[in-house]
Every structure is written in structure tokens, then in C-alpha cells.
C-alpha positions in Angstrom: -0.1 0.1 -0.1 1.2 3.7 -0.6 2.7 5.7 2.1 -0.8 7.4 2.6 -2.9 4.4 1.6 -3.7 3.2 5.4 -4.3 3.7 8.8 -6.0 3.1 11.8 -6.6 5.4 14.8 -9.1 6.5 17.3 -12.7 4.9 17.3 -14.6 6.4 14.8 -18.1 5.4 15.6 -18.0 4.1 19.1 -20.9 5.6 18.7 -19.2 8.0 15.9 -20.2 10.8 17.7 -18.0 9.6 20.8 -15.0 8.4 18.7 -15.2 12.3 16.9 -15.3 13.0 21.0 -12.0 11.4 21.8 -10.2 12.4 19.0 -10.0 15.8 20.1 -8.9 14.2 23.7 -12.1 15.9 25.1 -14.5 13.9 26.2 -18.0 12.9 25.0 -20.8 14.7 26.4 -22.4 11.7 26.9 -20.0 9.5 27.8 -19.8 7.8 30.9 -17.4 8.4 33.7 -15.0 6.1 34.2 -16.2 3.1 36.5 -16.4 -0.3 36.1 -19.6 -1.3 33.8 -20.3 -0.9 30.1 -18.0 0.6 27.2 -20.6 3.5 26.2 -18.0 5.3 24.1 -17.0 2.1 22.0 -13.3 2.2 23.8 -10.8 3.6 26.3 -12.7 7.1 27.0 -10.4 8.3 29.6 -11.0 12.4 29.4 -7.4 13.0 28.6 -7.3 16.3 26.6 -4.0 16.5 24.6 -2.2 19.5 24.1 -1.6 18.6 19.9 0.9 21.9 19.5 3.3 19.3 21.6 2.9 16.9 17.8 6.0 18.8 16.3 5.9 17.2 12.6 3.5 14.4 13.0 1.9 13.2 9.8 -1.6 12.0 9.4 -1.3 8.5 7.0 -5.0 7.7 5.3 -6.7 6.7 2.8 -10.2 6.4 1.4 -12.4 5.0 -1.4 -15.1 6.3 -3.1 -16.9 3.6 -3.5 -20.1 3.3 -2.2 -20.6 -0.4 -2.5 -17.3 -0.9 -0.6 -16.5 2.1 1.7 -13.1 2.2 3.4 -11.4 5.0 5.1 -8.2 4.9 7.2 -5.9 6.7 9.4 -3.5 7.2 11.7 -0.5 8.8 12.7 3.0 9.1 12.6 4.8 10.8 15.0 8.6 11.8 14.4 10.7 9.3 16.8 8.1 6.5 17.2 8.8 4.7 14.4 8.2 1.5 16.0 4.5 2.2 17.2 3.9 3.6 13.9 4.8 0.5 12.1 3.2 -1.8 14.8 -0.1 0.5 13.6 0.8 0.3 9.6 0.9 -3.7 10.3 -2.1 -3.8 11.8 -4.0 -1.5 9.5 -2.9 -3.1 6.4 -3.7 -6.1 7.7 -7.3 -5.1 8.6 -7.7 -3.5 5.2 -6.9 -6.8 3.3 -9.1 -8.7 5.2 -12.0 -6.3 4.5 -11.0 -6.2 0.6 -11.0 -10.0 0.3 -6.9 -9.7 -0.7 -5.6 -13.2 -1.7 -1.8 -14.1 -1.8 -1.7 -12.3 -4.8 -3.0 -9.1 -3.9 -6.3 -8.6 -5.7 -9.6 -8.4 -4.1 -11.8 -11.2 -3.9 -15.2 -9.3 -2.6 -15.7 -6.2 -0.2 -15.6 -7.2 3.2 -14.1 -10.8 2.1 -17.4 -12.3 1.1 -18.7 -11.7 -1.9 -22.6 -9.9 -2.0 -22.2 -9.2 1.6 -24.8 -6.2 2.2 -24.0 -3.2 3.9 -20.3 -3.5 4.3 -17.6 -0.9 5.8 -15.0 -0.4 7.3 -13.3 2.7 9.2 -10.3 2.8 11.2 -9.5 6.3 12.8 -7.4 7.7 15.9 -6.7 9.8 18.9 -4.1 10.4 21.4 -4.0 9.2 24.8 -1.0 11.1 25.9 1.5 12.7 23.9 4.3 14.3 26.9 7.8 13.6 28.3 9.4 10.6 26.8 5.7 8.9 26.0 2.9 8.8 23.5 0.5 6.9 23.7 -2.8 6.6 20.7 -5.9 4.4 20.4 -7.0 3.1 17.2 -10.7 2.7 16.7 -11.8 0.5 13.9 -15.9 -0.3 12.9 -16.1 -3.3 10.8 -19.4 -3.4 9.5 -18.4 -7.4 8.3 -17.5 -8.5 11.7 -20.2 -11.1 13.4 -19.7 -9.0 16.8 -20.9 -5.3 16.5 -18.1 -4.4 14.4 -16.7 -2.4 17.0 -12.8 -2.7 18.2 -10.1 -1.1 19.8 -6.3 -1.1 20.6 -3.9 0.9 22.0 -0.2 1.7 21.1 2.6 2.9 23.4 6.1 4.7 22.9 8.6 4.3 25.1 11.1 7.3 24.2 13.5 6.6 26.7 14.5 2.8 25.5 13.0 3.9 22.3 10.7 0.5 22.0 6.9 0.5 21.0 5.1 -1.3 23.7 1.6 -3.0 23.9 -0.6 -2.1 26.9 0.2 -4.9 29.0 3.5 -3.0 28.8 2.8 -0.4 31.8 2.4 -3.4 34.1 5.7 -5.1 35.5 6.4 -8.5 34.3 6.6 -9.6 38.4 2.7 -7.9 38.5 1.1 -9.6 35.8 -0.7 -12.3 37.4 -1.8 -10.0 40.3 -3.0 -7.2 37.7 -4.7 -10.0 35.8 -6.4 -11.7 39.2 -7.5 -7.9 39.6 -8.9 -7.6 36.6 -10.7 -11.0 36.5 -12.1 -10.5 39.7 -14.1 -7.2 38.4 -15.2 -8.6 35.6 -16.6 -12.1 37.5 -18.7 -9.5 40.0 -21.0 -8.5 36.6 -23.6 -10.9 34.6 -22.9 -12.2 31.5 -19.3 -12.6 32.1 -18.9 -15.9 34.1 -15.7 -17.0 35.4 -15.4 -20.0 32.9 -15.4 -17.2 30.0 -13.3 -14.8 31.7 -10.9 -17.5 32.6 -10.6 -18.6 28.7 -10.0 -15.2 28.3 -7.2 -14.4 30.5 -6.6 -17.3 32.3 -3.7 -18.4 29.3 -0.2 -16.2 29.4 0.1 -16.5 25.8 -3.6 -15.3 25.2 -4.5 -13.0 27.8 -2.0 -10.2 25.7 -4.6 -9.9 22.8 -7.6 -9.3 25.0 -5.6 -6.6 26.8 -4.9 -4.5 23.9 -6.8 -1.3 25.5 -5.6 0.2 28.3 -4.8 4.1 29.4 -4.8 6.0 32.4 -7.2 8.3 33.1 -6.7 12.3 34.7 -6.7 10.9 38.4 -3.7 7.6 37.3 -6.3 5.1 37.6 -6.1 2.2 34.9 -8.7 1.7 32.2 -9.0 -1.5 30.9 -11.4 -1.8 27.7 -12.9 -5.3 26.3 -14.6 -5.8 22.9 -17.7 -7.0 22.7 -17.8 -10.9 22.5 -14.4 -11.2 24.0 -14.0 -11.6 28.0 -18.0 -12.3 27.8 -21.3 -13.4 26.1 -21.9 -10.9 23.0 -24.9 -9.5 24.5 -23.3 -8.0 27.3 -21.8 -5.6 25.1 -18.9 -3.9 25.1 -17.0 -3.5 28.7 -14.4 -1.3 30.9 -12.7 -2.1 34.2 -11.2 0.7 35.9 -8.4 0.0 38.3 -7.9 2.9 41.0 -4.5 4.6 41.3 -3.8 3.3 44.8 -4.4 -0.2 43.3 -2.5 0.0 40.2 0.7 2.1 40.8 2.3 -0.8 43.0 2.1 -3.0 39.9 3.3 -0.7 37.2 6.7 -0.9 35.0 8.9 1.7 35.0 7.4 2.6 31.3 3.8 2.4 33.0 4.7 4.9 36.1 6.1 7.4 33.5 3.0 7.2 31.2 1.0 7.4 34.3 2.9 10.6 35.5 2.6 12.6 32.1 -0.8 11.5 32.0 -1.9 13.1 35.5 1.4 15.7 35.1 2.2 16.4 31.8 5.4 18.1 30.7 5.6 20.8 28.4 6.3 19.4 25.7 6.8 16.0 23.6 10.6 14.3 23.3 11.3 11.1 21.7 14.2 12.0 20.6 13.8 12.5 17.0 16.9 14.2 14.6 14.5 16.3 13.2 10.7 17.2 14.6 10.1 20.4 12.3 7.1 20.2 10.6 7.2 21.6 6.5 6.0 24.9 7.0 3.0 25.4 4.7 2.8 29.5 3.9 -0.2 31.1 2.6 0.0 32.0 -0.9 -1.3 35.9 -2.4 -4.9 35.9 -2.1 -6.2 36.1 -5.4 -8.5 38.9 -4.5 -12.3 38.9 -5.1 -13.6 36.8 -7.7 -15.8 38.5 -10.2 -16.5 35.4 -12.7 -20.0 35.4 -14.0 -20.0 31.3 -14.8 -23.4 32.2 -16.3 -21.4 33.1 -19.0 -17.9 32.1 -18.4 -16.6 28.3 -18.6 -16.2 27.3 -15.6 -14.8 23.9 -13.2 -14.9 23.6 -9.3 -12.0 21.5 -8.0 -12.5 19.6 -5.3 -10.1 18.3 -2.5 -11.4 16.0 0.2 -9.6 14.4 2.9 -7.0 16.5 4.0 -4.8 18.5 5.0 -2.3 16.7 4.7 1.5 17.5 5.0 3.1 18.5 2.9 0.7 17.4 0.1 -1.3 20.6 0.5 1.5 22.7 1.1 2.6 21.6 -2.5 -1.0 21.3 -4.2 -1.4 25.6 -2.6 1.4 26.6 -4.7 0.3 25.0 -8.0 -3.3 26.6 -7.3 -1.5 30.1 -6.9 0.3 29.9 -10.5 -2.8 30.1 -11.7 -4.5 32.3 -9.7 -7.5 29.2 -9.1 -9.4 28.7 -6.7 -11.0 25.5 -5.3 -12.9 23.7 -2.0 -10.8 21.6 0.4 -13.8 19.2 2.3 -11.7 18.8 5.5 -11.6 15.8 8.1 -11.7 17.4 11.3 -9.3 15.0 13.1 -6.9 16.2 10.8 -8.2 19.5 11.0 -7.4 19.4 14.5 -3.9 18.1 14.2 -3.1 20.6 11.3 -4.8 23.8 11.9 -2.1 25.9 10.4 -2.4 24.2 7.0 -6.2 25.1 6.9 -5.4 28.3 8.0 -3.6 28.5 4.8 -5.9 27.4 2.4 -8.6 30.3 3.8 -5.5 32.8 3.4 -5.0 31.9 -0.3 -8.7 32.5 -1.1 -9.8 29.0 -1.3 -13.4 27.8 0.5 -13.0 25.4 3.7 -15.8 22.6 4.0 -16.8 20.3 6.1 -16.2 16.0 5.0 -17.2 14.7 8.6 -14.5 14.2 11.5 -13.2 10.7 10.2 -14.7 9.7 7.3 -18.0 7.4 8.8 -21.1 6.3 6.0 -22.9 9.0 7.5 -26.1 7.1 6.2 -25.2 4.3 9.0 -25.5 6.9 11.7 -27.9 8.1 14.2 -29.3 11.5 14.1 -26.9 12.5 16.4 -23.8 10.7 15.5 -24.5 12.6 12.3 -24.5 16.3 14.1 -21.5 15.0 16.3 -19.4 14.2 13.3 -20.6 17.4 11.2 -20.5 20.0 14.4 -17.4 18.8 15.8 -15.7 19.2 12.5 -17.2 22.7 12.3 -15.7 23.5 15.7 -12.3 22.9 14.0 -12.6 24.5 11.1 -14.0 27.6 12.9 -11.0 27.4 15.5 -8.2 26.9 12.7 -9.9 30.1 10.2 -12.3 32.1 12.6 -15.0 30.8 10.4 -17.5 27.6 10.1 -18.2 26.3 6.8 -21.2 26.6 4.5 -21.2 23.5 2.6 -20.2 19.5 3.9 -19.8 16.3 1.6 -21.0 13.0 3.1 -18.2 10.9 3.1 -18.8 8.0 -0.4 -21.8 10.7 -1.9 -24.0 8.7 1.0 -26.7 11.2 2.0 -30.6 10.4 2.9 -33.2 12.4 4.5 -31.9 12.0 8.1 -28.4 13.0 6.7 -30.1 16.2 5.3 -32.4 16.7 8.6 -29.5 16.9 10.8 -27.7 19.7 9.4 -28.3 23.2 8.2 -24.7 22.7 5.9 -25.7 22.3 2.0 -24.4 19.1 1.1 -22.2 19.1 -2.0 -21.6 16.1 -4.2 -19.7 16.0 -7.3 -19.3 15.2 -11.2 -16.4 14.3 -12.0 -14.7 11.3 -9.8 -10.7 10.9 -10.9 -10.4 7.3 -8.9 -7.4 8.7 -7.9 -7.3 6.6 -4.9 -7.4 3.4 -7.0 -4.6 4.7 -9.8 -2.3 6.5 -8.5 -0.6 7.6 -11.7 -0.4 11.6 -12.3 -0.6 11.1 -16.0 -3.8 8.9 -15.8 -5.8 11.3 -12.7 -4.9 14.1 -15.4 -6.2 12.9 -18.2 -9.3 12.1 -16.1 -10.0 15.7 -15.5 -9.0 17.1 -18.7 -11.3 14.5 -20.6 -14.3 14.4 -18.6 -15.1 17.8 -17.1 -16.9 20.3 -18.6 -18.4 23.7 -18.0 -20.1 24.1 -14.2 -19.1 20.8 -13.3 -17.4 19.7 -10.0 -14.2 17.5 -10.1 -13.2 15.4 -6.8 -9.6 14.7 -6.2 -8.0 14.2 -2.8 -4.9 16.0 -1.7 -4.0 13.4 1.0 -2.0 11.6 -2.1 1.5 13.3 -3.3 0.2 11.6 -7.1 -3.3 13.2 -6.8 -1.2 16.6 -6.1 1.6 15.6 -9.0 -1.7 15.7 -11.5 -2.5 19.3 -11.1 -0.1 21.6 -12.8 -1.2 19.5 -15.9 -4.7 20.1 -15.3 -4.3 23.6 -14.8 -2.1 24.0 -17.7 -4.6 22.3 -20.0 -7.7 23.6 -19.0 -6.5 27.3 -18.5 -5.3 26.9 -22.3 -8.7 26.1 -22.9 -10.4 29.2 -21.7 -11.9 27.3 -18.2 -11.8 29.5 -14.9 -11.3 27.5 -11.5 -13.7 28.9 -8.9 -14.4 27.2 -5.7 -18.2 25.5 -5.7 -19.9 27.8 -3.4 -18.9 30.8 -6.0 -20.1 28.5 -9.0 -23.5 28.0 -7.4 -23.7 31.3 -6.9 -23.2 32.6 -10.5 -25.0 29.9 -12.5 
């Protein structure tokens, strides 16, 4: 897979609304407190607020399809210095995506969801930061897989120990000599709950070789307690749902490893920066390009095209794209993903200052028609808030991922939906010449063109598109300008 072609992360839908909340580090409004009980957020919502300004040079590795019959979207952060943890996430995400697409050993897809003809498949992997402080990094990946036999919701925490320069799975928070005592305490909490019979819990956690697979989502709360989340059907009967167990700070602290102690400390009393020992952690500067001024183009008489770029912002791709657009005084509309905006607000500001339109593409790219009205609102409202925080202005347009929209989605927002006329399918080809030729050969007056600025190959196609269509007399305008002047 290409570098940006994969990715997991903070849970996206658990309920999707919740995922979005976790992605910024703030607790969702309808989440449960950190006590033993059902995990309403679908994962380890610890209520931690991570200062994303500490994450210098972070890249969001992401990709998605535009195929409504086989929708998938993945994203995870690549933090400088934490290469081993990035590699672990990459491996897991690529593996999950390969299974979902039903790829055989030759790399050919045999069916969406791995099953030909499966109804309503969807895969979404997104991320949140649990800790990013001192020499400790914690990232939570959440997956919604609608082809799963359980509830399709899965979460996993990925840790990085900057002192040892090693990736640490969740059990690494506990000292080797304390593993049995820790597991016994977790088992005792589980066995008190209905739906978690002792024999089922013992089968999952009693075997040393297998227990780590079940203890894969552990994180500290702001008070230093340790919260453990279990996916549905892993340590109990499926009807019992997801479950969380929280061990008090006083109980768990004596059992922590050296890394666990540092992770706990950096959660409860974080340093003012993240230092993982990376040689270079400075993010490439994305400068605003000269603003072309007020657009007086009348698309009722002129030949107009609206170029739109989905799924960003991305570093450094979006910055390169802004330079290409400025060379032709071309305007575009950027349909941004909220979790990426929260990580790269500077790029979104540069887009706006360069004269482009910023629009909403959901928080983490789910199929909105699969969500409840409350979840749809959360996806869009949280992204609106991230855009406003970055630019000072809320968007007026949204593009539903995969073009999936119905009356429920429309009723959940006051934003105006904006689809497309020409799909470059750039997520499939990753061929600049093919992407450019698709636009040049298919786009006509007043068309809206779909491209993705997360792909270097797609950005590389833009100069040829601009050069050729400008020579044919086309003007490049925003979607809102196109609508207002047609």
C-alpha cells in the first residue's frame, strides 16, 4: 500500500459521535464516567486532553475509497521518533484492510468485506491521542467493521517508550512480576458482572500466551486510575456488550512497570512538550499563497470548473498544492476531515488565506447514512468547530463521505450538501498522468471535480490540469461561487 494509503485510529464510531470526541482528547457529552461498567464510548475514553501543539512534524497517514458499494477509510498518526509504534499501527491497519477487501495472496481483491455480495459493508479506522508528553506517546486506534460477527467495534492502544526507544503494547504498562496480580484483579472485577461467567473470563485471561490479545486497550485517567476496555464477546457473552474495568490509582501503581509509571505520570502531570529523541521534529512550513482577490467570474457566461480536494489537510502535500493553485490564480474548495484539521490547523488557515473555500467532510469519514441523527450531528458539528478554531469562520458546505446521503442526514444539519460530477478515482490509480487525463477529458463547464490532496500522485497531476484547462479558457472557482453565479 502507498504511504498514505492506510491507517487506523481513534475509534470512529463508537458511537461515531464518541469517537470524534475522543479524537481531540475531550470527553464526549454522553460518555459514562470511568467506572466499571458498559463501555458506552466503545473504547477507552479516559477524558484526557492532549495538547496537539506538542506534536511537531506529525503526519496523518490516511486513505479512503469513494466507492459507495465498498466504503473504507483509514487513518493513523506518524509521530517523529516513534517509528516502531508507527510500524505496529501500519501493520495492523494494512492487515485489517486486506481482510476487509478480501485480498488473496496475489494481492487481488476477491470481494468487499472478504465476502462477495455482503450487504452494507464498511471499514473505518481512526485515531486519538491518549498521551503525548515527555518521553511517552499513547495512541488509540478504533475500528468499525460492519462485516464483523460481533458489533464491529474494536479498539487498541499503541504506546511508545521514548527512553527505551521501543513500541509497547498495553500490557507493557504492568511490570512482568506483577502481571498475575494485575490479571487476577481484572478477572475479579469482570466476574462480578452479569454476562461474564468465570469460565469465560478464565478462558480469555487465564492463559499467559493469549491474555495479551485481550488486554490491548489500556490507558490512564486524568486521576491516574488504569482503565481497561474489552471488545464485545472477548471476555463475556456477546449480549453483555463492551465492558470497561477501572483499577484505582492506589491499587494499580505498585504493579506498574518503569514505563507504566512514566506513562501514568505524563498523563496526570504532563510536561510542556513531547521529546522522543527524533533528530528532526519540525513540521514543514505551509505558507499562505498570495490571495487572488475578489472573484468576479460570472459562471453563467464563463467556462467554470470547481476543483475540490477531499480528506486533508495533509503535510506536505497540501502545501505543495497551494503553490500550484497560486501559479494560475485558481481557487478550489477543500473538504477537510475534522481529525486532520485538529492536527494541522495551520494548513487550513493557509488554505483560507490563499483564497480557497473550506468545507466539512465529517470528523473521520464514516458512512453517515449508517449513523443515528445524533452521531451525524456530532460528526459535522465537531468538524465545524475545528474549522472555526483554525480559521475563525464556520463552513457552509459539507460533502458526505462516499456521497452517502439521505433524508436523515439532511435533517441533521443546516450545512448544504455538495457532491461531484467527475470522480478521478485517484485513490485507485495513484498515477498523475491518469488523474490529469481523467479531468481533462471528462470535465466540462460548471462541473465539480473530486480529487484527494492526501495523495502525492494526485497533487502531482494538478499542474497539467491547470495548464491544459486554462489554455482552453476555463476558470477555476469555488463550489459556492459556482453555485452563486450559475
